[in-house]
MIBA-149801 format. One record per atom (N, C-alpha, C): residue number from 0; atom name; x, y, z. Coordinates in Angstrom, 1 decimal. Atoms other than C-alpha are relative to their C-alpha. Last residue first. Example, Ala and Ser with C-alpha at 12.3 -4.5 7.8 and 13.67 -1.06 7.14 Angstrom:
BEGIN
1,N,-0.9,-1.1,0.0
1,CA,13.7,-1.1,7.1
1,C,-0.8,1.1,0.8
0,N,0.9,-1.2,0.0
0,CA,12.3,-4.5,7.8
0,C,0.9,1.2,0.0
//
This chain:
BEGIN
102,N,1.3,-0.7,0.1
102,CA,-22.2,171.2,130.8
102,C,-0.3,0.6,-1.3
101,N,1.1,0.8,0.5
101,CA,-19.5,168.6,130.6
101,C,-1.3,0.6,-0.1
100,N,-0.4,0.4,1.4
100,CA,-16.5,170.9,131.0
100,C,-1.2,-0.8,-0.6
99,N,0.3,-1.1,1.0
99,CA,-18.2,172.4,134.0
99,C,0.4,-0.3,-1.4
98,N,1.5,-0.3,-0.1
98,CA,-18.4,169.0,135.9
98,C,-0.2,1.2,-1.1
97,N,0.8,1.1,0.8
97,CA,-14.8,167.9,134.8
97,C,-1.5,0.4,0.0
96,N,-0.4,-0.1,1.4
96,CA,-13.3,171.2,136.0
96,C,-0.8,-1.0,-0.9
95,N,0.7,-1.1,0.6
95,CA,-15.2,171.1,139.2
95,C,0.3,0.2,-1.4
94,N,1.4,0.4,0.1
94,CA,-14.0,167.5,139.9
94,C,-0.8,1.2,-0.6
93,N,0.2,0.9,1.1
93,CA,-10.4,168.4,139.1
93,C,-1.5,-0.3,-0.1
92,N,-0.3,-0.7,1.2
92,CA,-10.5,171.5,141.4
92,C,-0.3,-1.0,-1.3
91,N,1.1,-0.9,0.2
91,CA,-12.1,169.6,144.2
91,C,0.1,0.7,-1.4
90,N,1.2,1.0,0.4
90,CA,-9.6,166.8,143.9
90,C,-1.1,0.9,-0.3
89,N,-0.3,0.4,1.4
89,CA,-6.7,169.4,144.0
89,C,-1.1,-0.8,-0.6
88,N,-0.9,1.1,0.1
88,CA,-8.4,170.7,147.2
88,C,0.3,-0.2,-1.4
87,N,0.2,1.3,0.7
87,CA,-10.2,173.9,147.2
87,C,1.1,-0.9,0.0
86,N,0.8,1.0,-0.9
86,CA,-10.1,176.7,149.7
86,C,-0.3,-1.3,-0.6
85,N,-0.8,0.3,-1.2
85,CA,-7.3,178.6,147.8
85,C,-0.6,-0.9,1.0
84,N,-0.8,1.1,0.4
84,CA,-9.5,178.5,144.7
84,C,1.0,-0.5,1.1
83,N,0.8,1.1,0.2
83,CA,-12.2,180.5,146.5
83,C,0.9,-1.2,-0.5
82,N,0.6,0.5,-1.3
82,CA,-9.9,183.0,148.0
82,C,-0.8,-1.3,-0.2
81,N,-1.1,0.5,-0.9
81,CA,-7.9,183.5,144.8
81,C,-0.5,-0.7,1.3
80,N,-0.3,1.3,0.6
80,CA,-11.2,183.8,142.8
80,C,1.2,-0.7,0.7
79,N,1.1,1.0,-0.3
79,CA,-12.3,186.6,145.0
79,C,0.3,-1.4,-0.4
78,N,0.1,0.4,-1.4
78,CA,-9.0,188.3,145.0
78,C,-1.1,-0.9,0.3
77,N,1.4,-0.5,-0.4
77,CA,-8.5,188.3,141.2
77,C,-0.2,-0.5,1.4
76,N,0.1,-0.8,-1.2
76,CA,-4.6,187.9,140.9
76,C,-1.4,0.4,0.5
75,N,1.2,-1.0,0.5
75,CA,-3.8,185.0,138.8
75,C,-0.4,0.8,1.2
74,N,-0.4,-0.3,1.3
74,CA,-0.4,183.3,139.6
74,C,-1.0,0.9,-0.7
73,N,-0.3,-1.6,0.0
73,CA,-1.3,183.4,143.3
73,C,0.5,0.4,-1.2
72,N,-1.5,-0.3,-0.1
72,CA,-0.9,179.5,143.5
72,C,0.3,1.6,0.1
71,N,-0.4,0.6,-1.2
71,CA,-4.7,178.9,144.1
71,C,1.5,0.4,0.3
70,N,0.6,-0.8,-1.1
70,CA,-5.6,181.3,141.3
70,C,0.5,-0.5,1.4
69,N,-0.8,-1.2,0.1
69,CA,-3.1,179.4,138.9
69,C,-0.5,1.1,1.1
68,N,-1.3,0.3,-0.6
68,CA,-4.6,176.1,140.0
68,C,0.8,1.3,0.1
67,N,0.3,0.0,-1.5
67,CA,-8.1,177.4,139.3
67,C,1.3,-0.2,0.7
66,N,0.4,-1.3,-0.4
66,CA,-7.0,178.5,135.8
66,C,-0.2,-0.1,1.5
65,N,-1.2,-0.9,-0.1
65,CA,-5.1,175.2,135.2
65,C,-0.3,1.4,0.5
64,N,-0.9,0.5,-1.0
64,CA,-8.2,173.2,136.1
64,C,1.3,0.8,0.2
63,N,0.5,-0.3,-1.3
63,CA,-10.5,175.2,134.0
63,C,0.9,-0.4,1.1
62,N,-0.1,-1.4,-0.1
62,CA,-8.1,175.0,130.9
62,C,-0.6,0.4,1.4
61,N,-1.3,-0.4,-0.3
61,CA,-7.9,171.3,131.4
61,C,0.3,1.5,0.2
60,N,-0.3,0.4,-1.3
60,CA,-11.6,170.8,131.6
60,C,1.5,0.5,0.5
59,N,-0.8,1.1,-0.1
59,CA,-12.3,172.8,128.4
59,C,0.5,-0.3,1.3
58,N,-1.4,-0.3,0.3
58,CA,-15.1,175.2,128.7
58,C,0.9,-1.2,0.2
57,N,-0.4,0.4,1.4
57,CA,-18.6,173.9,128.3
57,C,1.4,0.4,-0.2
56,N,0.6,1.2,0.4
56,CA,-20.0,175.9,131.4
56,C,0.5,-0.3,-1.5
55,N,-1.0,1.1,0.0
55,CA,-17.4,178.4,132.4
55,C,-0.6,-1.3,-0.4
54,N,0.8,1.3,-0.2
54,CA,-19.3,181.6,131.6
54,C,1.0,-1.1,-0.1
53,N,0.0,0.9,1.1
53,CA,-16.9,184.6,132.0
53,C,-1.0,-1.3,0.3
52,N,-0.4,1.2,-0.4
52,CA,-17.7,187.4,134.5
52,C,-0.2,-1.1,-1.1
51,N,1.0,1.2,0.4
51,CA,-17.8,190.6,132.8
51,C,0.6,-1.3,0.5
50,N,-0.5,0.7,1.1
50,CA,-15.8,193.4,134.7
50,C,-1.1,-1.1,-0.4
49,N,1.1,0.6,0.7
49,CA,-16.4,196.1,137.2
49,C,0.6,-0.7,-1.2
48,N,0.5,-1.0,0.9
48,CA,-13.5,196.6,139.6
48,C,-1.1,-0.6,-0.9
47,N,-0.5,-1.2,-0.5
47,CA,-12.3,194.9,142.8
47,C,-0.3,1.2,-1.1
46,N,-1.1,0.1,-0.8
46,CA,-15.1,193.8,142.9
46,C,1.2,-0.7,-0.6
45,N,-0.4,-1.4,-0.3
45,CA,-18.0,195.0,140.8
45,C,1.2,0.0,1.0
44,N,-0.4,-0.1,-1.4
44,CA,-19.0,191.7,139.1
44,C,0.6,1.5,0.3
43,N,-1.2,-0.9,-0.2
43,CA,-20.8,191.8,135.8
43,C,0.2,0.1,1.5
42,N,-0.3,-0.5,-1.3
42,CA,-23.1,188.9,134.7
42,C,1.2,0.9,0.2
41,N,-0.3,-1.5,0.1
41,CA,-23.9,188.7,131.0
41,C,0.2,0.6,1.4
40,N,-0.5,-0.6,1.3
40,CA,-25.4,185.2,131.5
40,C,0.1,1.5,0.1
39,N,1.0,-1.0,0.3
39,CA,-25.6,184.1,135.2
39,C,0.4,0.7,-1.4
38,N,1.4,0.6,0.5
38,CA,-24.1,180.8,136.0
38,C,-0.9,1.0,-0.5
37,N,-0.3,0.6,1.3
37,CA,-20.4,182.1,136.5
37,C,-1.2,-0.6,-0.7
36,N,-0.6,-1.0,1.0
36,CA,-21.3,184.5,139.3
36,C,0.0,-0.7,-1.4
35,N,0.4,-1.4,-0.4
35,CA,-23.6,182.7,141.8
35,C,0.5,1.0,-1.0
34,N,1.3,-0.4,0.7
34,CA,-23.0,179.3,140.1
34,C,-0.4,1.4,0.2
33,N,-0.3,-0.4,1.3
33,CA,-19.3,179.0,141.3
33,C,-1.3,0.6,-0.8
32,N,-1.0,-1.3,-0.1
32,CA,-19.6,178.8,145.1
32,C,0.3,0.5,-1.5
31,N,0.6,-1.3,-0.4
31,CA,-22.6,176.6,144.7
31,C,0.8,1.1,0.1
30,N,0.2,-1.1,1.1
30,CA,-20.8,174.1,142.5
30,C,-0.7,1.3,0.5
29,N,-1.0,-1.0,0.0
29,CA,-19.3,171.9,145.2
29,C,-0.3,1.2,-0.9
28,N,0.2,-0.8,-1.1
28,CA,-22.0,169.5,145.9
28,C,0.9,1.1,0.2
27,N,1.5,-0.4,-0.1
27,CA,-22.3,168.2,142.4
27,C,-0.2,0.8,1.3
26,N,0.2,-1.5,-0.1
26,CA,-18.5,168.3,142.0
26,C,-1.4,0.4,0.3
25,N,-0.7,-0.4,-1.2
25,CA,-17.6,164.5,142.6
25,C,-0.2,1.6,0.3
24,N,0.8,0.4,-1.2
24,CA,-20.4,163.5,140.2
24,C,0.7,0.5,1.3
23,N,1.0,-0.9,-0.2
23,CA,-18.6,165.4,137.4
23,C,-0.9,-0.3,1.3
22,N,1.1,0.5,0.5
22,CA,-15.5,163.5,138.0
22,C,-1.1,0.9,0.2
21,N,1.3,-0.3,-0.7
21,CA,-12.0,164.6,138.4
21,C,-1.2,-0.6,-0.7
20,N,1.1,-0.4,0.9
20,CA,-8.9,162.8,137.1
20,C,-1.3,0.2,0.8
19,N,-0.5,0.1,1.3
19,CA,-5.5,162.0,138.7
19,C,-1.1,0.7,-1.0
18,N,-0.3,-1.4,0.5
18,CA,-6.3,163.1,142.1
18,C,0.1,0.1,-1.5
17,N,1.1,-0.8,-0.3
17,CA,-7.8,159.8,143.2
17,C,0.0,1.4,-0.5
16,N,1.0,0.3,0.9
16,CA,-5.0,158.0,141.4
16,C,-1.4,0.8,0.2
15,N,-0.3,-0.8,1.1
15,CA,-2.5,159.7,143.6
15,C,-1.1,-0.2,-1.1
14,N,0.2,-1.3,-0.2
14,CA,-4.2,158.5,146.7
14,C,0.3,0.9,-1.2
13,N,1.4,-0.4,0.0
13,CA,-4.4,155.0,145.3
13,C,-0.3,1.4,0.3
12,N,0.4,-0.6,1.4
12,CA,-0.7,154.6,144.3
12,C,-1.4,0.6,0.2
11,N,-0.8,-1.1,0.3
11,CA,0.7,154.1,147.9
11,C,-0.6,0.7,-1.2
10,N,0.2,-1.0,-1.1
10,CA,-2.1,151.8,149.1
10,C,0.8,1.3,-0.4
9,N,1.3,-0.6,0.2
9,CA,-2.0,149.9,145.8
9,C,-0.4,1.1,0.9
8,N,0.0,-0.8,1.3
8,CA,1.7,149.4,146.1
8,C,-1.4,0.6,-0.3
7,N,-0.6,-1.2,-0.4
7,CA,1.3,148.1,149.7
7,C,0.1,1.1,-1.2
6,N,0.9,-0.8,-0.9
6,CA,-1.3,145.7,148.7
6,C,0.7,1.3,0.3
5,N,1.1,-0.6,0.8
5,CA,1.0,144.5,145.9
5,C,-1.0,0.8,0.7
4,N,-0.7,-1.1,0.9
4,CA,4.0,144.1,148.2
4,C,-1.2,0.6,-0.9
3,N,-0.2,-1.1,-0.8
3,CA,1.8,142.2,150.8
3,C,0.6,1.2,-0.8
2,N,1.3,-0.5,-0.3
2,CA,0.6,139.7,148.2
2,C,0.1,1.4,0.8
1,N,0.4,-0.5,1.2
1,CA,4.1,139.2,146.9
1,C,-1.3,0.7,0.3
0,N,-0.7,-1.2,0.2
0,CA,5.2,138.3,150.4
0,C,-0.4,0.9,-1.1
//
């Protein structure tokens, strides 16, 4: 009985642990949507208005994760970022934040 209880606990907790912390390795196939704007020094985007796109490499992981979550929830209003963040899972967001924080 104890063995079944432990196994059930692991199965319930495992999905939560998968989201708990992102990994740079988990983001390697997900960065193409970011690099086109955020990887170009002094890049300026022109939609919906002209503005300087911030570099995200080396930024704090928690800040990046919070920013992406805010775009996903509609708390930040940039339409392109809202669309991109809206397509990401919580795990994707954590992975991307870990990846760019380590660059």
